[in-house]
C-alpha positions as CSV (number, residue, x, y, z in Angstrom):
1,V,11.4,-14.7,18.7
2,G,7.7,-14.2,18.1
3,C,8.2,-12.3,14.9
4,I,10.4,-15.1,13.5
5,I,7.8,-17.7,14.3
6,I,5.1,-15.6,12.7
7,G,7.3,-15.0,9.6
8,T,8.2,-18.6,9.2
9,S,4.6,-19.7,9.5
10,S,3.6,-17.1,7.0
11,I,6.1,-18.4,4.5
12,V,5.1,-22.1,5.1
13,G,1.5,-21.2,4.8
14,A,2.1,-19.4,1.5
15,F,3.9,-22.5,0.2
16,V,1.2,-24.9,1.3
17,G,-1.6,-22.6,0.2
18,S,-0.1,-22.2,-3.3
19,K,-0.6,-26.0,-3.7
20,D,-4.2,-25.9,-2.5
21,T,-6.6,-25.5,-5.4
22,I,-9.8,-24.8,-3.3
23,S,-8.3,-21.8,-1.6
24,N,-6.9,-20.6,-5.0
25,E,-10.4,-20.8,-6.5
26,R,-12.0,-18.9,-3.7
27,Y,-9.3,-16.2,-3.9
28,V,-9.8,-15.9,-7.7
29,E,-13.6,-15.6,-7.2
30,K,-13.1,-12.7,-4.7
31,I,-10.7,-11.0,-7.1
32,L,-13.1,-11.4,-10.0
33,L,-15.9,-9.9,-7.9
34,K,-13.8,-6.9,-6.9
35,Y,-11.9,-6.2,-10.2
36,G,-13.7,-7.9,-13.0
37,K,-11.8,-9.8,-15.6
38,V,-8.3,-10.7,-14.3
39,N,-5.5,-13.0,-15.2
40,E,-6.0,-15.9,-12.7
41,K,-2.3,-17.1,-12.7
42,K,-1.0,-13.6,-12.1
43,A,-3.4,-13.2,-9.2
44,I,-2.5,-16.4,-7.5
45,R,1.2,-15.8,-8.0
46,L,0.8,-12.3,-6.6
47,K,-0.9,-13.6,-3.5
48,R,1.8,-16.1,-2.9
49,D,4.6,-13.5,-3.5
50,L,3.1,-11.0,-1.1
51,S,2.8,-13.7,1.6
52,Y,6.5,-14.5,1.1
53,I,7.4,-10.8,1.3
54,S,5.4,-10.3,4.5
55,G,6.9,-13.5,6.1
56,I,10.5,-12.3,5.2
57,T,9.6,-8.9,6.6
58,F,8.5,-10.4,10.0
59,I,11.6,-12.6,10.2
60,L,13.9,-9.5,9.5
61,I,12.0,-7.5,12.2
62,G,12.5,-10.3,14.7
63,L,16.2,-10.6,13.9
64,I,17.0,-6.9,13.9
65,L,14.8,-5.4,16.6
66,R,15.3,-6.7,20.1
67,S,13.1,-4.2,22.1
68,K,9.5,-5.4,22.4
69,E,8.2,-1.9,21.9
70,S,10.2,-1.1,18.8
71,A,9.4,-4.6,17.3
72,L,5.6,-3.8,17.9
73,V,5.9,-0.5,16.1
74,G,7.9,-2.2,13.3
75,I,5.2,-4.8,12.9
76,I,2.4,-2.3,12.8
77,F,4.2,0.0,10.4
78,S,5.3,-2.9,8.0
79,T,1.8,-4.4,8.0
80,L,0.2,-1.1,7.1
81,L,2.8,-0.6,4.4
82,L,2.3,-4.1,3.0
83,I,-1.5,-3.6,2.9
84,I,-1.2,-0.3,1.0
85,L,1.4,-1.6,-1.4
86,S,-0.4,-4.9,-2.0
87,N,-3.6,-3.1,-2.9
88,L,-1.7,-0.7,-5.3
89,I,0.1,-3.7,-6.9
90,K,-3.1,-5.7,-7.3
91,K,-4.8,-2.9,-9.1
92,K,-2.0,-2.5,-11.6
93,S,-0.7,-6.0,-12.2
94,I,-3.6,-8.5,-12.3
95,K,-5.6,-6.8,-15.0
């Protein structure tokens, strides 16, 4: 149940955050400092899409795994995988 709540709040947060221009400007400033010249619309869209993907992943883990131990291992594994993939995707797609 906890994974479903986390996933739902992640999706809702991504939807609300995509409408917030202040957080988008802060995110673009961080990306500009890290990667240099980037496409701002692609960077914001990528941030939103990765939040949707992580939310859906948490919901699926909550629906599929019933054991607390296996759910915890699934959350840790999927979070690490999403972090690694998001960094690889950012480097290739926002420039």
